[in-house]
N, C-alpha and C positions, 0 to 999 in steps of 0.2 A: 248741464251738465255735471258732472258728478267733480266734487272739488276735493275728496279725498283726505275730508277731516276726520271721518269717522273715528276715536279713539283717540283723538290729540287731546292734551293737556292744556285748557286753556285758562290761564289765572287773567283773570277781567277785575277790574277796578270802577267802583260807581257802577255797580251792577245793576241799582235794584229800579232807577228813576230814568223818565224819560228817555232820552238812545241810550240809556246806560241797557236799558230794562229791553227795548228793542234790538242791540246787540245781544245781551244775554237768550234771549230765548232764540235766536239766529242760530247761534252756536250748539246749544240744545236740540235744534232739528237737525244739525249735522253732525248730531253723533257724538258730541264732542263729550270728555269729561270736565269736569267745570270746579274753578277756585274763585270762590264769588269775594272779593275783600275790600273793607270800607269801614267807614264807623256807625252807621245808620243800621248796627246789626239785624234790628226787629224787620225792618223794610226787606230785605236781604236775606231775612229766613223766609219771609212767605213768599218770597216768589221761588226759593230753590222747596218748598214745599209745593208749589203749583206745579212745580217742574216733574216732579217725583215720579205722579202715575205712570209719565210717557217713558219712565226709563232710565231716566237723567241721572247718573253720578255726580254728585256736586256735594262741596264742604263749601262753611261760611266760616270765614276768618277777619274777626273784629280786628281793624287795622289803621290808624292813626297814617294817612301816609307823606305826613311831615315829618314823619318818626322813625330816621332809618334803621332803628332797632327792628321796630315792629313790622316793618317791609321786609326785614330779613327774616324773621322768627315766618310772615306767611309765604314765603318761598318754601321756609325750612318745611312746614306743613304738607304743601304741595307735594314737594316730594317723597315726605312721610309716607303719605296717602298713595300717591299714584306713581311714584316712583321718579318721575323726570316730569319737567315744564316745557311744553312745544311752544307754546303762545303767550304772550302777554298782551293784553289793549288796554291801555289807557284811557280811560275815562273821565277819570274824575276830574273835578274841578268846579270853579268858580267863575262868576261872572264881571265881579269888579264894582267899582260904580258906575252906575247909565246917568248919561245926558251930562257929566261933569270934566271940566275942562279939566286940563293939565296942572294949569297954574291952582286951581282949586282941591286939587287931589292934594289929601293929606298923607304924607309918607309914611303913616299907619296904614291906610288905605292901601297904599302901593307896596308896600312891602306884604301883606296878607296875602294877594292876591297872585304877587310874583310869590311866593313862598308857596302857594297852594299850586298854583299852575305848572311851577318847575321843578320845585324840588319834590314835589311828588311823584313823577314820571323819572325824574331822577336816581329817587332811592329805589321804585322797584325796578329798574332796568338794572342798577348795579346789585339787585339781589336775585335776580334770576341769569344775569348774563354767564357765572358762574357755571351753571349747571347747562345751559345749553351751550356753552363753549367747551364742555367735557363731552358732550355726545353729539359734539358739531352738527346742531341743529338749531334752528329758531326762527320765529316771528314775533316781530315786535310792530306793533302797531301806533302809533301814540295819536289821540285826537285832539286836534288845535281848535284853527279857526283862520277864518277869511281874513278877518282884523289883524289877522300874526303876518298879512302879505301885503297889504294894502293899506295899513293902518285906518283910523275912524277917529272924526272928531268927537269928543265925549265919551272916549272908551280906550284914553291912552294907558293906563295902568293893563289894561286887559290883552292889549296890543303888545305892550310891552312883555307882556307873560307869552303870549302866544308865539311871537317874532324868537323869544328868545326859545322856545321849544325847538323851533325847528332849526336849530345850531345845534342843541344836543342833539336831534334825531339824526343830522346829517355827519356832525363826529362821532357818532356811535356807529351809523353804518358802514363809515371809511375803517375804524378799529376794529369790528368784528367781523365785517365780510370774509375775512381768510377761513372764520371758523363756520362757512354756512349759515350764517346769519343776517337776516333781511329787517332793517329797521328801514321805515316809513311813518310819512304824517297824513294823516286826513286831514281834509279843512273844511268843515261844515260855514255855511254860511246861514243864515238866520234858518234856524229849526225850529217849525211851528211846535207851541206847546204849552205850558205855563207862563216861563220864563220868557218866552217873547212877547205873549199876549198880556202879561201882567208887567212886565218891565219895559222890552224895548217898545214895544208898541203906546203901554201907557204913558211912556215918556214922552214920542213923539206926538201923541193927543192932546195929553196937556200941552206941550209948549206952541202947537199949531191950532189949538180949539177945533180940533175932530174929534170923531168917535174913535175904539179902537177896531173897528174894522175898516174905518178907510186907511187907518192909518197902517195897517198891514198890509191892504190893495197897495198902497203907496210903496212900499217897502217891494213886494211882488213885480212893482212895475219896474223897477231898477235892473232887473235879470233878464239874460236873453230870453228864458223861456217863462218867461213874466208865471213862474208860482214858488213859493215857498217850499224850501225841502222839509221833509219828515224824515221820521224816526226811522224808519227802514231804511230810506235810502243811504245812510251813514252805517246802518247794521251790514248790506250790501257790501259797501267798499270796505268794510272790515275784512268781513268774510273774503272775499278777493286776496287782501294785501296780505293776510293769513294761511292761505292756500299756496299750494306749490304751483300753482297755474300759474302765479306770481312770481315765479320763483328767478328771473331775470332782474326783477324790479327793486333797488332799494337808494335810502337817500333822496325820496321824490317828494314833493306835496303834488298831494291828491285834494284839489278843489271839489265839493259835492256842493254847489250853491247856485246852480241853475245857471250859470255863468255870468258871476258879478266880479270874481277877482282877476277874472284875463279882460276884461272891460274896461 
């Protein structure tokens, strides 16, 4: 199926690592023009350089997503370079304390992850929406997590931040729908990679006295499909919601988790 994304301008946060890199490469493969923003400019520039030989047009903008002015400047850079912003994919975020109860979570730890996971998306959405509203076209995809749909012991602050992001997503979807703008939420389950293996599996292995490999297997057993999500699964969901194939879908939570959030 042709998703008809060729030439669309996609602003992607957290574009260079893990699922962010998979999402960036997938939008590049669809011939989108890319605005790649985040704090780790070196890693982002390396990915942009990797993509250039295939003809991808991409600019890199250093941006602290918790700083609203920097987010506005990134949106301005996109418009100055490409003339418009069609797509925003918010991937950047953090995991917060792992294996720590709500009682043991410090106010500082809670504030840090809520600021990153909620404020960052709020700032970028506010920055791009005036342009999208003026052109009467836009697709926003916020990448959250299934712990923001069911909650999770030992991940209270992360769960709170992603639950809040769902509220932001749904409220914006209602407000900007009349301007032909779709706003949706992709909820990955556990996504295989360094964060999953070195933090989540490591925590379970330590608590239960098992190997990290066994911890990963036990996580997979919790899912209907008995397998862990990979980066490309998330990228595919983002492509779908950023395309006009999904033109009648807005304000939804799309779990990409092998069947955990619904069980």
